[in-house]
N, CA and C atoms as an extended XYZ file, in Angstrom:
297
Properties=species:S:1:pos:R:3:atomname:S:1:resname:S:1:resid:I:1 pbc="F F F"
N        39.124       47.254       23.518 N   MET     1
C        40.134       47.944       22.824 CA  MET     1
C        41.081       46.841       22.259 C   MET     1
N        42.240       47.052       21.466 N   TRP     2
C        42.380       46.187       20.825 CA  TRP     2
C        44.115       46.525       20.744 C   TRP     2
N        45.070       46.241       21.093 N   ASP     3
C        46.292       45.993       21.077 CA  ASP     3
C        47.370       45.401       20.179 C   ASP     3
N        47.848       45.862       19.178 N   GLY     4
C        48.841       44.756       18.383 CA  GLY     4
C        50.242       44.375       18.759 C   GLY     4
N        50.557       43.465       18.710 N   PHE     5
C        51.920       42.942       18.867 CA  PHE     5
C        52.824       43.005       17.651 C   PHE     5
N        53.593       44.118       17.245 N   TRP     6
C        54.604       43.821       16.275 CA  TRP     6
C        56.110       43.660       16.264 C   TRP     6
N        56.458       42.712       15.936 N   PHE     7
C        57.801       42.418       16.181 CA  PHE     7
C        58.430       42.212       14.511 C   PHE     7
N        59.157       43.101       14.336 N   LEU     8
C        59.978       42.998       12.843 CA  LEU     8
C        61.735       43.193       13.059 C   LEU     8
N        61.834       42.522       12.355 N   ALA     9
C        63.611       42.225       11.952 CA  ALA     9
C        63.758       42.028       10.416 C   ALA     9
N        65.226       42.832       10.524 N   ASN    10
C        66.092       42.960        9.265 CA  ASN    10
C        66.436       41.430        8.760 C   ASN    10
N        65.819       41.141        7.894 N   ARG    11
C        65.902       39.880        7.346 CA  ARG    11
C        67.394       39.046        7.183 C   ARG    11
N        68.139       39.763        6.597 N   ARG    12
C        69.153       39.667        6.259 CA  ARG    12
C        70.436       39.277        7.826 C   ARG    12
N        70.137       40.331        8.613 N   ALA    13
C        70.722       40.156        9.966 CA  ALA    13
C        70.053       38.622       10.876 C   ALA    13
N        68.817       39.061       10.479 N   TRP    14
C        68.032       37.472       11.111 CA  TRP    14
C        68.741       36.114       10.709 C   TRP    14
N        68.910       36.214        9.498 N   GLU    15
C        69.473       35.066        8.803 CA  GLU    15
C        70.755       34.997        9.172 C   GLU    15
N        71.655       36.129        9.005 N   ARG    16
C        73.288       35.782        9.588 CA  ARG    16
C        73.313       35.227       11.317 C   ARG    16
N        72.246       34.715       12.144 N   LEU    17
C        72.276       34.409       13.318 CA  LEU    17
C        72.347       33.175       13.608 C   LEU    17
N        73.014       32.711       14.322 N   PRO    18
C        73.044       31.188       14.132 CA  PRO    18
C        71.607       30.397       14.855 C   PRO    18
N        71.835       29.363       14.078 N   ASP    19
C        69.829       28.813       14.699 CA  ASP    19
C        69.420       28.633       15.853 C   ASP    19
N        70.444       28.593       16.708 N   ASP    20
C        70.403       28.279       18.176 CA  ASP    20
C        69.746       29.537       18.778 C   ASP    20
N        70.701       30.507       18.319 N   VAL    21
C        70.254       31.851       18.596 CA  VAL    21
C        69.086       32.097       18.069 C   VAL    21
N        68.377       32.133       17.054 N   ARG    22
C        66.850       32.380       16.389 CA  ARG    22
C        66.074       31.382       16.928 C   ARG    22
N        66.506       30.683       17.367 N   THR    23
C        65.430       29.782       18.091 CA  THR    23
C        64.967       30.124       19.583 C   THR    23
N        66.093       30.772       20.000 N   ILE    24
C        65.932       31.192       21.493 CA  ILE    24
C        65.011       32.287       21.507 C   ILE    24
N        65.882       33.267       20.552 N   VAL    25
C        64.987       34.787       20.049 CA  VAL    25
C        63.436       34.374       19.581 C   VAL    25
N        62.793       33.556       18.456 N   ALA    26
C        61.675       33.060       18.462 CA  ALA    26
C        61.033       32.622       19.244 C   ALA    26
N        61.485       31.987       20.183 N   ARG    27
C        60.608       31.104       21.769 CA  ARG    27
C        60.469       32.379       22.395 C   ARG    27
N        61.448       32.941       22.856 N   ASN    28
C        60.718       34.161       23.533 CA  ASN    28
C        59.973       35.179       23.000 C   ASN    28
N        59.941       35.810       22.103 N   ILE    29
C        59.012       36.650       21.150 CA  ILE    29
C        57.942       35.955       21.091 C   ILE    29
N        57.469       34.754       20.822 N   ASN    30
C        56.205       34.346       20.917 CA  ASN    30
C        55.583       34.036       22.297 C   ASN    30
N        56.452       33.477       23.114 N   ALA    31
C        55.943       33.727       24.629 CA  ALA    31
C        55.545       34.919       24.623 C   ALA    31
N        56.521       36.066       24.456 N   ALA    32
C        55.476       37.577       24.717 CA  ALA    32
C        54.251       37.859       24.004 C   ALA    32
N        54.268       37.485       22.863 N   GLY    33
C        53.247       37.582       22.171 CA  GLY    33
C        51.985       37.264       22.719 C   GLY    33
N        51.850       35.768       23.114 N   LEU    34
C        50.960       34.967       23.985 CA  LEU    34
C        50.849       35.737       25.207 C   LEU    34
N        51.849       36.239       25.988 N   LYS    35
C        51.369       36.817       27.108 CA  LYS    35
C        50.788       38.073       27.139 C   LYS    35
N        51.020       38.998       25.910 N   GLU    36
C        50.490       40.107       25.700 CA  GLU    36
C        48.895       39.905       24.905 C   GLU    36
N        48.781       38.969       24.221 N   ARG    37
C        47.177       38.275       24.216 CA  ARG    37
C        46.401       38.515       25.611 C   ARG    37
N        47.019       37.606       26.802 N   GLU    38
C        46.473       37.466       27.643 CA  GLU    38
C        46.345       38.703       28.413 C   GLU    38
N        47.190       39.540       28.383 N   ASP    39
C        46.853       41.030       29.162 CA  ASP    39
C        46.114       41.721       28.703 C   ASP    39
N        45.873       41.701       27.272 N   THR    40
C        44.746       42.381       26.496 CA  THR    40
C        43.550       42.033       26.724 C   THR    40
N        43.459       40.490       26.816 N   ALA    41
C        42.057       39.792       27.185 CA  ALA    41
C        41.501       40.486       28.446 C   ALA    41
N        42.531       40.173       29.766 N   ARG    42
C        42.194       40.385       30.686 CA  ARG    42
C        41.685       41.948       31.219 C   ARG    42
N        42.714       42.894       30.108 N   LEU    43
C        42.356       44.226       30.173 CA  LEU    43
C        40.806       44.646       29.767 C   LEU    43
N        40.558       44.115       28.751 N   ASN    44
C        39.350       44.391       27.707 CA  ASN    44
C        38.046       43.725       28.731 C   ASN    44
N        38.336       42.433       29.673 N   ALA    45
C        37.273       42.139       30.204 CA  ALA    45
C        37.185       42.948       31.476 C   ALA    45
N        38.186       43.286       31.916 N   GLY    46
C        37.879       44.470       33.042 CA  GLY    46
C        37.400       45.763       32.681 C   GLY    46
N        37.830       46.414       31.278 N   LEU    47
C        37.372       47.630       31.001 CA  LEU    47
C        35.765       47.232       30.904 C   LEU    47
N        35.386       46.282       30.256 N   GLN    48
C        34.089       46.115       29.822 CA  GLN    48
C        32.992       46.260       31.212 C   GLN    48
N        33.492       45.416       32.192 N   GLN    49
C        32.759       45.380       33.498 CA  GLN    49
C        32.632       46.605       34.166 C   GLN    49
N        34.067       47.504       34.219 N   GLU    50
C        33.789       49.007       34.722 CA  GLU    50
C        32.987       49.856       34.007 C   GLU    50
N        32.845       49.615       32.617 N   LEU    51
C        32.029       50.881       31.876 CA  LEU    51
C        30.568       50.086       31.948 C   LEU    51
N        30.510       48.880       31.841 N   ALA    52
C        29.044       47.889       32.163 CA  ALA    52
C        28.239       48.587       33.684 C   ALA    52
N        29.250       48.357       34.578 N   ALA    53
C        28.571       49.156       35.951 CA  ALA    53
C        28.756       50.399       36.001 C   ALA    53
N        28.759       51.225       34.979 N   LYS    54
C        28.544       52.993       34.584 CA  LYS    54
C        27.387       53.272       33.825 C   LYS    54
N        26.695       51.821       33.324 N   GLY    55
C        25.593       52.012       32.590 CA  GLY    55
C        26.014       52.077       30.972 C   GLY    55
N        26.766       51.643       30.439 N   LEU    56
C        27.385       51.590       29.278 CA  LEU    56
C        26.886       50.218       28.774 C   LEU    56
N        26.014       49.858       27.938 N   ALA    57
C        25.884       48.607       27.228 CA  ALA    57
C        26.618       48.056       25.966 C   ALA    57
N        26.830       46.958       26.081 N   PHE    58
C        27.390       46.135       25.031 CA  PHE    58
C        26.947       45.453       24.191 C   PHE    58
N        26.662       45.759       22.849 N   ASN    59
C        25.673       45.061       22.073 CA  ASN    59
C        27.091       43.809       21.705 C   ASN    59
N        26.165       42.780       21.116 N   ARG    60
C        26.737       41.462       20.518 CA  ARG    60
C        26.450       40.908       19.424 C   ARG    60
N        26.731       41.718       18.155 N   PRO    61
C        26.179       41.293       16.902 CA  PRO    61
C        26.492       39.707       16.627 C   PRO    61
N        25.566       39.220       15.852 N   ASP    62
C        25.902       38.080       15.267 CA  ASP    62
C        26.676       38.204       14.136 C   ASP    62
N        28.187       37.532       13.865 N   PRO    63
C        29.152       37.887       13.016 CA  PRO    63
C        28.631       37.150       11.572 C   PRO    63
N        27.757       36.007       11.624 N   ALA    64
C        27.373       35.472       10.797 CA  ALA    64
C        26.799       36.239        9.503 C   ALA    64
N        26.304       37.284        9.177 N   PRO    65
C        25.868       38.229        8.184 CA  PRO    65
C        26.911       39.354        7.329 C   PRO    65
N        27.886       39.398        8.442 N   PHE    66
C        29.049       40.280        8.252 CA  PHE    66
C        30.091       39.104        7.117 C   PHE    66
N        30.240       37.897        8.041 N   ARG    67
C        31.283       37.043        7.083 CA  ARG    67
C        30.666       36.409        5.854 C   ARG    67
N        28.984       36.421        5.679 N   ASP    68
C        28.630       36.052        4.791 CA  ASP    68
C        28.994       36.885        3.373 C   ASP    68
N        28.625       38.204        4.002 N   LYS    69
C        28.553       39.371        3.081 CA  LYS    69
C        30.639       39.198        2.396 C   LYS    69
N        31.100       39.202        3.395 N   LEU    70
C        32.688       39.203        3.139 CA  LEU    70
C        33.169       37.879        2.244 C   LEU    70
N        32.588       36.875        2.632 N   ARG    71
C        32.854       35.604        1.770 CA  ARG    71
C        32.139       35.966        0.091 C   ARG    71
N        31.040       36.184        0.187 N   ALA    72
C        30.310       36.206       -0.950 CA  ALA    72
C        30.978       37.460       -1.718 C   ALA    72
N        31.745       38.659       -1.396 N   ALA    73
C        32.605       39.522       -2.273 CA  ALA    73
C        33.778       39.149       -2.433 C   ALA    73
N        34.469       37.566       -2.003 N   GLY    74
C        35.497       37.305       -2.223 CA  GLY    74
C        36.750       37.858       -1.129 C   GLY    74
N        36.370       38.308       -0.110 N   PHE    75
C        37.182       38.805        0.779 CA  PHE    75
C        38.148       37.893        1.172 C   PHE    75
N        37.651       37.056        2.015 N   TYR    76
C        38.756       35.350        2.351 CA  TYR    76
C        39.317       34.548        1.619 C   TYR    76
N        38.998       34.627        0.307 N   ARG    77
C        39.362       34.054       -0.795 CA  ARG    77
C        40.690       34.955       -1.131 C   ARG    77
N        40.664       36.124       -0.983 N   ASP    78
C        41.700       37.016       -1.285 CA  ASP    78
C        42.687       36.611       -0.239 C   ASP    78
N        42.536       37.179        0.985 N   TRP    79
C        43.346       37.184        1.772 CA  TRP    79
C        43.764       35.857        1.792 C   TRP    79
N        43.191       34.525        2.055 N   LYS    80
C        43.619       33.504        2.382 CA  LYS    80
C        44.697       33.406        1.214 C   LYS    80
N        44.519       33.677        0.039 N   GLY    81
C        45.663       33.326       -1.266 CA  GLY    81
C        47.329       34.253       -1.028 C   GLY    81
N        46.678       35.403       -0.223 N   LYS    82
C        47.868       36.460        0.269 CA  LYS    82
C        48.711       35.757        1.331 C   LYS    82
N        47.998       35.132        1.994 N   TYR    83
C        48.746       34.648        3.230 CA  TYR    83
C        49.480       32.981        3.453 C   TYR    83
N        48.416       32.195        2.559 N   GLY    84
C        48.915       30.806        2.353 CA  GLY    84
C        47.984       30.341        3.239 C   GLY    84
N        48.156       28.667        2.989 N   ASP    85
C        46.974       27.914        3.676 CA  ASP    85
C        47.492       27.770        5.506 C   ASP    85
N        48.741       27.835        5.544 N   ASP    86
C        48.986       27.776        7.006 CA  ASP    86
C        48.855       28.567        7.875 C   ASP    86
N        48.780       30.058        7.686 N   ALA    87
C        48.391       31.109        7.943 CA  ALA    87
C        47.069       31.142        8.070 C   ALA    87
N        46.251       30.922        7.056 N   TRP    88
C        44.859       31.099        7.302 CA  TRP    88
C        44.580       29.388        8.352 C   TRP    88
N        45.194       28.520        8.197 N   ALA    89
C        44.573       27.605        9.094 CA  ALA    89
C        44.505       27.781       10.527 C   ALA    89
N        45.796       28.904       10.908 N   LEU    90
C        45.747       29.108       12.248 CA  LEU    90
C        44.681       30.341       12.392 C   LEU    90
N        44.267       31.236       11.410 N   LEU    91
C        43.090       32.202       11.807 CA  LEU    91
C        41.924       31.475       12.113 C   LEU    91
N        41.704       30.072       11.391 N   GLU    92
C        40.286       29.983       11.301 CA  GLU    92
C        40.257       28.779       12.676 C   GLU    92
N        41.467       28.754       13.234 N   LYS    93
C        41.393       27.455       14.415 CA  LYS    93
C        40.890       28.729       15.291 C   LYS    93
N        41.658       30.139       15.521 N   ALA    94
C        40.991       30.905       16.265 CA  ALA    94
C        39.776       31.357       16.481 C   ALA    94
N        39.400       31.562       14.929 N   VAL    95
C        37.996       32.447       14.606 CA  VAL    95
C        37.069       31.523       14.196 C   VAL    95
N        37.214       30.461       13.969 N   GLY    96
C        36.082       29.420       13.277 CA  GLY    96
C        36.067       29.536       11.604 C   GLY    96
N        35.742       28.952       10.722 N   LYS    97
C        35.676       28.682        9.766 CA  LYS    97
C        35.371       29.784        8.676 C   LYS    97
N        36.205       30.619        8.169 N   LEU    98
C        35.933       31.502        6.765 CA  LEU    98
C        35.490       31.235        5.781 C   LEU    98
N        36.234       30.745        5.130 N   ALA    99
C        36.602       30.263        3.384 CA  ALA    99
C        35.462       29.317        3.324 C   ALA    99
């Protein structure tokens, strides 16, 4: 399973907050996001064990052929352009080289 953690704020209202308040809020939002990821990973592992114990088989396909097709189609290039180098570097840090 996957569960996304989205936090949205009105930009004008956010920018009106004092810098120290924004720093505190951002730090806690980021900490909560990391905790949510840990919780999701733990729940996923537990669910997989539970389902495997009931006889469900889990396949782990090699992602390389899928990534090759996406790369050849320009998918990664397009998204890297939309998100920028900094965000793309964070993504590749988590999943490995894409583009």
